[in-house]
C-alpha positions in Angstrom: 0.0 0.0 0.0 1.5 3.3 -1.1 1.1 6.9 0.0 -2.3 8.3 -0.6 -2.2 12.0 -1.5 -0.6 12.5 -4.8 -2.4 15.2 -6.7 -4.7 18.2 -5.9 -8.1 18.4 -7.6 -9.9 21.6 -8.5 -13.6 20.6 -8.8 -14.3 23.2 -11.4 -12.2 21.1 -13.8 -14.5 18.1 -13.6 -16.9 17.9 -16.6 -20.2 17.9 -14.7 -23.3 19.8 -15.9 -25.0 22.4 -13.6 -27.7 19.9 -12.9 -25.2 17.2 -11.9 -23.4 19.7 -9.7 -26.7 20.5 -8.0 -27.3 16.8 -7.1 -23.7 16.4 -6.0 -23.9 19.4 -3.7 -27.2 18.2 -2.2 -25.7 14.8 -1.6 -22.8 16.3 0.3 -25.1 18.5 2.4 -27.2 15.5 3.3 -24.1 13.4 4.2 -22.7 16.2 6.4 -26.0 16.6 8.2 -26.0 12.9 8.9 -22.5 13.0 10.2 -21.1 11.2 7.2 -18.5 12.0 4.5 -19.0 11.3 0.8 -16.5 10.6 -2.0 -16.4 10.6 -5.7 -14.8 7.4 -6.9 -13.8 5.4 -10.0 -14.6 6.0 -13.6 -15.2 9.8 -13.6 -11.8 10.4 -12.0 -10.1 7.8 -14.2 -11.5 9.2 -17.4 -10.8 12.8 -16.3 -7.1 11.9 -15.7 -7.0 10.3 -19.1 -8.0 13.6 -20.6 -11.7 12.7 -21.3 -13.8 15.9 -21.0 -17.1 14.2 -21.9 -20.0 14.9 -19.5 -20.2 11.6 -17.4 -23.4 9.6 -17.7 -22.5 7.4 -14.7 -21.4 8.9 -11.4 -20.2 6.8 -8.5 -20.4 8.0 -4.9 -19.3 6.3 -1.7 -20.4 7.2 1.8 -18.2 6.7 4.9 -19.6 6.7 8.4 -23.1 5.2 7.6 -25.2 3.6 5.0 -25.6 5.4 1.6 -29.2 4.4 1.7 -29.8 7.2 4.2 -28.5 9.8 1.7 -30.3 8.1 -1.3 -33.7 8.1 0.4 -33.5 11.8 1.1 -32.4 12.5 -2.5 -35.4 10.5 -3.7 -37.7 12.8 -1.8 -36.0 15.9 -3.3 -35.9 14.5 -6.9 -39.1 12.3 -7.4 -38.6 12.6 -11.1 -35.6 10.2 -10.9 -36.1 6.5 -11.2 -35.0 5.0 -7.9 -33.7 1.6 -7.1 -32.1 0.4 -3.8 -30.4 -2.9 -2.7 -30.5 -2.9 1.1 -28.5 -6.1 1.3 -25.5 -4.4 -0.3 -26.2 -0.9 1.1 -26.4 0.6 -2.5 -28.9 2.7 -4.4 -29.3 4.3 -7.8 -31.0 7.4 -9.1 -31.3 7.7 -12.8 -32.8 9.9 -15.5 -32.4 9.9 -19.2 -29.1 11.8 -19.2 -27.2 10.2 -16.3 -27.2 7.9 -13.3 -25.9 8.4 -9.8 -24.8 5.3 -7.9 -24.6 5.6 -4.2 -22.7 2.9 -2.2 -21.6 2.6 1.3 -17.9 2.0 2.0 -18.1 -1.8 2.5 -16.1 -4.9 2.9 -17.0 -7.9 0.7 -16.4 -11.5 1.5 -16.9 -14.2 -1.1 -18.0 -17.7 0.0 -16.6 -19.1 -3.2 -15.4 -17.8 -6.6 -18.1 -15.9 -8.5 -20.5 -16.0 -5.5 -22.4 -12.8 -4.6 -20.5 -11.1 -1.7 -21.4 -10.9 1.9 -21.3 -7.2 2.8 -20.4 -5.1 6.0 -19.7 -1.4 6.4 -16.1 -0.3 6.7 -13.8 2.7 6.1 -12.8 4.2 2.8 -9.4 2.5 2.6 -10.9 -1.0 3.0 -13.6 -0.2 0.5 -11.0 0.9 -2.1 -9.0 -2.3 -1.4 -12.0 -4.5 -2.4 -12.2 -2.9 -5.9 -11.0 -4.5 -9.0 -8.2 -2.4 -10.6 -5.8 0.2 -9.4 -7.2 2.7 -12.0 -10.7 2.3 -10.6 -9.6 2.8 -6.9 -9.1 6.5 -7.1 -11.2 8.8 -4.9 -11.7 12.5 -4.0 -13.9 13.8 -1.2 -16.9 15.5 -2.5 -16.5 19.2 -1.8 -18.4 22.4 -2.9 -18.0 23.4 -6.6 -14.8 25.4 -6.9 -13.1 23.7 -3.9 -9.8 21.9 -4.1 -9.3 18.4 -2.7 -6.6 15.7 -2.6 -6.7 12.7 -4.9 -6.7 9.6 -2.8 -4.6 7.0 -4.6 -3.6 4.1 -2.3 -2.5 1.6 -5.0 -0.6 3.8 -7.6 -3.6 4.0 -10.0 -2.2 7.3 -11.2 1.1 5.6 -12.0 -0.7 2.9 -13.9 -2.7 5.5 -15.8 0.6 7.1 -16.8 1.9 3.8 -18.0 -1.4 3.1 -19.8 -1.8 -0.2 -18.0 -4.4 -2.2 -16.0 -3.5 -4.1 -12.9 -5.6 -5.7 -10.2 -5.3 -4.2 -6.7 -4.3 -7.5 -5.1 -3.1 -11.0 -6.0 -5.9 -13.5 -6.5 -8.4 -10.9 -7.6 -9.3 -12.8 -10.8 -9.6 -16.1 -9.0 -11.9 -14.4 -6.5 -14.1 -13.2 -9.3 -13.2 -14.5 -12.8 -15.7 -12.1 -14.4 -13.1 -9.4 -13.7 -11.2 -10.8 -16.7 -13.9 -9.6 -19.0 -14.1 -6.3 -17.2 -10.3 -5.7 -17.5 -10.2 -6.3 -21.2 -13.3 -4.3 -21.9 -12.0 -1.4 -19.8 -8.6 -1.6 -21.6 -10.2 -1.4 -25.0 -12.5 1.4 -24.0 -9.8 3.6 -22.4 -6.8 2.7 -24.5 -5.1 0.8 -21.8 -3.3 -2.6 -21.9 -3.0 -5.4 -19.4 0.3 -5.3 -17.5 2.5 -8.3 -18.4 2.0 -9.9 -15.0 -1.7 -9.4 -15.2 -1.9 -11.0 -18.7 0.1 -14.0 -17.5 -2.1 -14.4 -14.4 -5.3 -14.3 -16.5 -3.9 -16.8 -19.1 -2.8 -19.2 -16.3 -6.2 -19.0 -14.6 -8.2 -19.6 -17.8 -6.0 -22.5 -18.8 -6.4 -24.2 -15.4 -10.0 -25.0 -16.3 -11.1 -24.2 -12.7 -13.8 -21.9 -13.9 -15.0 -23.6 -17.0 -18.7 -22.9 -17.7 -18.8 -20.4 -14.9 -22.3 -19.2 -15.9 -24.5 -16.8 -14.0 -26.4 -13.6 -14.7 -23.3 -11.5 -13.9 -21.2 -13.2 -16.6 -24.1 -12.7 -19.0 -24.1 -9.0 -18.0 -20.4 -8.8 -18.9 -21.2 -10.2 -22.4 -24.0 -7.7 -22.8 -21.6 -4.8 -21.8 -19.3 -5.9 -24.6 -22.2 -5.9 -27.1 -23.1 -2.4 -25.9 -19.7 -0.9 -26.4 -19.4 2.5 -28.1 -18.5 1.2 -31.6 -18.1 -2.0 -33.6 -14.3 -1.8 -33.7 -14.0 -1.7 -29.9 -16.4 -4.5 -29.5 -14.6 -6.8 -31.9 -11.2 -5.9 -30.5 -12.4 -6.8 -27.0 -13.7 -10.2 -28.3 -10.4 -10.8 -30.0 -8.3 -9.9 -26.9 -10.4 -12.2 -24.8 -9.9 -15.0 -27.3 -6.1 -14.6 -27.1 -6.3 -14.9 -23.3 -8.4 -18.1 -23.6 -11.2 -16.5 -21.6 -14.1 -17.9 -23.6 -13.8 -21.3 -21.9 -15.3 -19.6 -18.9 -18.5 -19.6 -21.0 -18.0 -23.0 -22.7 -14.7 -24.8 -23.1 -16.1 -26.4 -26.3 -17.2 -23.1 -27.9 -16.0 -22.6 -31.4 -16.8 -19.0 -32.1 -17.6 -18.0 -35.7 -14.6 -16.7 -37.7 -17.0 -14.3 -39.5 -18.4 -12.7 -36.3 -17.4 -9.2 -37.2 -19.2 -9.4 -40.6 -22.2 -11.1 -38.9 -22.5 -8.3 -36.3 -22.3 -5.6 -39.1 -25.0 -7.4 -41.1 -27.2 -7.9 -38.0 -26.9 -4.2 -37.2 -28.1 -3.2 -40.7 -30.9 -5.9 -41.0 -32.1 -5.0 -37.5 -32.3 -1.3 -38.4 -34.3 -2.1 -41.6 -36.6 -4.9 -40.6 -36.9 -5.4 -36.8 -39.8 -4.1 -34.8 -39.5 -2.1 -31.5 -39.7 -5.3 -29.4 -36.5 -6.7 -31.0 -33.6 -5.3 -29.0 -30.3 -5.2 -31.0 -28.2 -6.3 -28.0 -30.5 -9.3 -27.3 -30.3 -10.5 -30.9 -26.6 -9.9 -30.8 -26.3 -12.1 -27.8 -28.3 -14.9 -29.6 -26.2 -14.5 -32.7 -22.9 -14.6 -30.7 -23.8 -17.5 -28.5 -25.6 -19.7 -31.0 -22.9 -22.4 -31.0 -22.6 -22.5 -27.2 -23.5 -25.8 -25.6 -27.2 -25.9 -24.4 -26.1 -26.6 -20.8 -23.8 -23.6 -20.8 -26.5 -21.5 -22.3 -28.8 -22.5 -19.4 -26.1 -21.6 -16.9 -25.9 -18.1 -18.4 -29.6 -17.6 -17.6 -30.8 -16.8 -21.1 -34.5 -16.4 -21.2 -36.6 -19.3 -22.6 -37.5 -17.1 -25.6 -33.8 -16.6 -26.4 -33.0 -20.3 -26.1 -36.0 -21.1 -28.3 -34.8 -18.6 -30.9 -31.3 -20.1 -31.0 -32.9 -23.5 -31.5 -35.1 -22.2 -34.2 -32.1 -20.4 -35.8 -30.2 -23.7 -36.1 -33.2 -25.4 -37.7 -33.7 -22.6 -40.2 -30.0 -22.6 -41.1 -30.2 -26.3 -41.8 -33.2 -25.9 -44.1 -31.9 -22.9 -46.1 -30.1 -25.0 -48.7 -33.3 -26.8 -49.6 -35.5 -23.7 -49.6 -35.5 -23.3 -53.4 -36.2 -20.1 -55.3 -39.9 -20.4 -55.7 -41.5 -17.4 -53.9 -44.4 -19.5 -52.5 -42.1 -22.1 -51.0 -39.9 -19.4 -49.5 -42.9 -17.7 -47.8 -44.4 -21.1 -46.7 -41.2 -21.9 -44.8 -40.2 -18.5 -43.5 -43.6 -17.3 -42.3 -43.4 -20.0 -39.6 -40.6 -18.1 -38.0 -40.6 -14.8 -36.1 -38.9 -11.9 -37.8 -36.0 -11.9 -35.3 -35.1 -15.5 -36.3 -35.1 -14.7 -40.0 -33.0 -11.6 -39.4 -30.5 -13.7 -37.4 -30.3 -16.3 -40.2 -29.7 -13.4 -42.6 -26.9 -12.0 -40.4 -25.2 -15.4 -40.5 -25.6 -16.2 -44.2 -26.6 -13.0 -46.1 -28.9 -15.4 -48.0 -30.7 -13.8 -51.0 -34.0 -15.7 -50.3 -34.1 -14.3 -46.8 -33.5 -10.8 -48.2 -36.2 -11.2 -50.8 -38.6 -12.4 -48.1 -37.9 -9.5 -45.7 -37.9 -6.8 -48.4 -40.9 -7.9 -50.5 -42.5 -11.4 -50.2 -43.7 -11.1 -46.6 -45.9 -8.1 -47.5 -47.6 -9.7 -50.5 -51.3 -10.4 -49.9 -53.8 -12.5 -51.9 -55.5 -10.6 -54.7 -58.9 -11.3 -53.0 -59.5 -10.8 -49.3 -61.5 -13.1 -47.0 -64.3 -10.6 -47.0 -64.4 -10.4 -50.8 -64.5 -14.2 -51.1 -67.4 -14.4 -48.6 -69.2 -11.7 -50.7 -68.8 -14.0 -53.7 -70.5 -16.8 -51.7 -67.6 -18.8 -50.2 -68.5 -19.7 -46.6 -66.4 -18.8 -43.6 -64.3 -21.7 -42.3 -61.1 -23.7 -42.7 -61.6 -24.2 -46.4 -61.8 -20.5 -46.9 -58.3 -20.3 -45.3 -57.0 -22.9 -47.6 -58.4 -21.1 -50.6 -56.8 -17.8 -49.5 -53.5 -19.6 -49.2 -53.8 -21.0 -52.7 -54.6 -17.5 -54.0 -51.6 -16.1 -52.1 -49.2 -18.8 -53.6 -50.5 -18.1 -57.1 -50.0 -14.3 -56.5 -46.5 -14.9 -55.2 -45.5 -17.2 -58.1 -46.9 -14.9 -60.8 -49.7 -17.3 -61.9 -52.3 -14.6 -61.5 -52.1 -10.8 -61.8 -55.7 -9.4 -61.3 -58.8 -9.9 -59.3 -60.5 -11.4 -62.3 -57.9 -14.1 -62.6 -58.1 -14.6 -58.8 -61.9 -15.2 -59.1 -61.4 -17.7 -61.9 -58.8 -19.6 -59.9 -61.1 -19.7 -56.9 -63.9 -21.1 -59.0 -61.5 -23.8 -60.3 -59.9 -24.6 -56.9 -63.0 -24.6 -54.7 -64.4 -28.0 -55.9 -61.1 -29.6 -55.3 -61.1 -28.4 -51.7 -64.7 -29.7 -51.2 -63.7 -33.1 -52.6 -60.6 -33.3 -50.6 -62.5 -32.4 -47.4 -65.3 -34.9 -48.1 -62.7 -37.7 -48.5 -60.9 -36.8 -45.2 -61.6 -39.2 -42.3 -62.1 -36.1 -40.2 -64.5 -34.4 -42.6 
């Protein structure tokens, strides 16, 4: 543990908006009234020291001397327009609006019953709280003062030195074994901030992954790390993060038998375009990206990642569709007959994998084609409502798709020809 005070901070330099300053000032006033102190920690300080002047959308605060919930609950009363969530078990709370989120946490000690378990929490001092954090560059803190004040940077683990060297290091030995998901966080943070793993850190990660001790780690928190990768700022950073984790051998923590697609970058690009053009509002890009990415993961490993039943069903449907594509043919009616059984998301995913022209033709044109006569028009012509009417409509649709008919007159003639065949077929059925 090194000396703490290494740099003075002038708070006017931090890139907060006036509204953010208002909430921070209120937080400090509430903390002082409760006999507590409150600190700005982590990403905002790290990014500022790296020269990032972007207004932060995620602000982390830590209280010392009592539970952060006491501060958060008063803020909730003052700002009812914010969405509020609290986790009493962990002494944390979150206030969020469209522009930013404030996370309030109590200085706490975390004890893990076993690797990747959720921690047991107890309140502690700031130094102990910083020690439990993941990387030196994330263990920087400054006490929250009034705007315009000057405070000392608290740097117990030479995070400033590691920022200068552009490197990421864990605070303590055994950090990755304690929580292997930190491997994904370290690589993602490095790609995001232009940092690299220190040589010792890289060697530690590779040794831990190769040991097989955490194969098929699973859990919602690991899935969250994968989602964070999918939600990175741009395609290049996302693909670089995936490639770096591949070099480290980290994917065996998801599934040791996973053979990731070599065309993943192209598939993600294609998915982004096809999603933008064809997907409805209920189809989230990151959810479909996760299904595309994990499609070749073992079903047991998928279950351990807590994918939803809908996502697992879609991955299964995707494999079935990919297997049938070579036999789909080029006849429009056969294309529609097969693809209309799938939801649009599954068709888009198959298109992202293959770029298949039949899928493109279906999504851009064929799925919007209607029979030249509607059910109402057929009933007005004397055809009774029922299952046979549905079969007649389907025959008219196929004829329209395949260019057999081009007008309502031709549709009426075809209906007159086809209806007796339907009646005969129905009368011969044992269920008729």
